[in-house]
Steps between C-alpha positions, in 0.01 A plus 500: 500500500854443629814473290777248559761760401787516752400160645788255518348222708169352602275695733196400702226709652592609853170673572325354687766276656257210535242437225193443714528858628374599156156359575357767734668772294348401165167445676519857635586623151207314347249614763586868474642561153361242259413666168708810572811616316828399661664841510672728749173598667373145554847385599527762776147422620577128505816554702316720751239227546760225521701678768193496727453123474617280784653242265738756347823593673615845397366821355664515159731774385363833630625690197421231242182320600422425136842333465430292812164393355661390174757310703220303668283439191705532180753244609376165632120546460525623140797297378357178644161565343284568805394850394447679170576873504423598141263642382369502859555322829354151515578175674558217255333162541827378648501792745146423616591135552813597691276682748222243529651158433637271769762371256703819497832315470387341175381834358828668594702217346327530163570873489865467600552242227359746243722791607750560220770736378448660257125552485261774393538626860881476494631592157828364365808723526547741212872529577765301682598138448294329770255252352182437697312188394376318805221409739698576818304304761481198272876491443593561865266212587679289238833593655385392847368172360823436311722534807256357753610767745598853405595766751412868508845621397512268198175646370619852573844464339416280203123454465451873453746497209272265304323764289430238232406137554769415242751589774373223730787255439758778543346599832509135613872489421562823694323361806696173478824697487387725786437195720847361429666833581287547812655187647845644427405820683361337811519734797492816290173457315372855547806659341494236224133563419529881515799495266308295244195724527704817450674351196162402350371856539818652355481267200127549436514879539843560350369745242326719762803490728746585220277788383452633853124432494485388862266755653255329735147637519427693821869511594769764454775241537636428152780266604554156349481360852147638544399376154619145575350488850162613360507233230592240762205607713268484199617146425419392856155662482412340165615157617306532823187596307542210257537252787202638691267485201609148401463382857146637511397259222562203731749346255811610687644443846753745643726383780632711788825525307305642204536195277215436258368159401187358342236394751503120492127467434523751215779336299250352247341846467837660426601227256172552314555877488857471373409247233187668364532880524663670203818682604456767233327832576180550299333795323777738606367772265129425523341613826151383401610142437741500793236611750256240369742242635609700806142560616389140436467326841527155342841553339753353511373149560636356826550145621200537732277581203537138397222289649707182499793672671276638773338162555844343532606756761184456703535121504858544626408739783168358619323174582217589265403233250553570132124480418427759769772734369372467145162634610660837576522777239847626412440819703391292800814290462715814488330638811546171686862466388582855611345432840709184537822683413426771756434242771817315404702822510363590846595154632849544353545838668373370835741206483790739426413704810491186714839374385 
């Protein structure tokens, strides 16, 4: 269980960097450790096994293999509901589907939309004045939809400050102002952006800075400069992780200039998500009830769970007659729709290479 004490902004799992790398790792965990206690012994053994696998790059920390194991499993796999570690190691139904299903993007999307702060896995701060009350991926998705196009720096500088969904309108205003001032600072964008980022860090961590609490873990440098540069690096890493995970759902396109937009074909999906999913965290003090939802592979309900919506999409993308489409089950329609999107995406990429 992690505490949100000392957190001043949103954070996203950075391990693994891309979500589908979780699949062989949780499969390895399940094959070799299912039913065992998740403790220092099993963690070291897991890391030793993992380091020998061809799909894993690295060996883990030589002096802290158990810490490396927790970094791989306790973060994304546990917090997104793919594994249960208490009272013993076990893949959840969602975790099993993530390994075996062909609709991995859909499974990932449901879990990202359920990730919330606070939760029974991430307890609310017991001190400090930062309020966490948000489903981070949901609200960043809402922010992208609102602007149409949102770039990496705008998420990093302002999206990460949205620790409560009640701050959404304030964040929108900050981004609008940032865009106006960016035009005024044309030709010196890097200095302009760095100055804003440093000021954000100084403002958010003013108490720590004023009290001299600026020691960085695993560093003997206790200067303010080191403190700020580390926080800046963390902001980049969290933003990169957020973008990678959202992109992996198929809802988001990322341009070469690192601008994010909703995939054209997925606009109805996003509009359905934003209009139907409750923005409030649930069961923040009740792990049993929270995990019932987190481990449920059918929640939240998506646009593609609607038979009529799927039929409409298939009639738009194919020459199939409506009677023929209606003979398909909803799972067959999902499978067919996913195949069509992949073909369409491949054609798009080929055309881009030919231009």
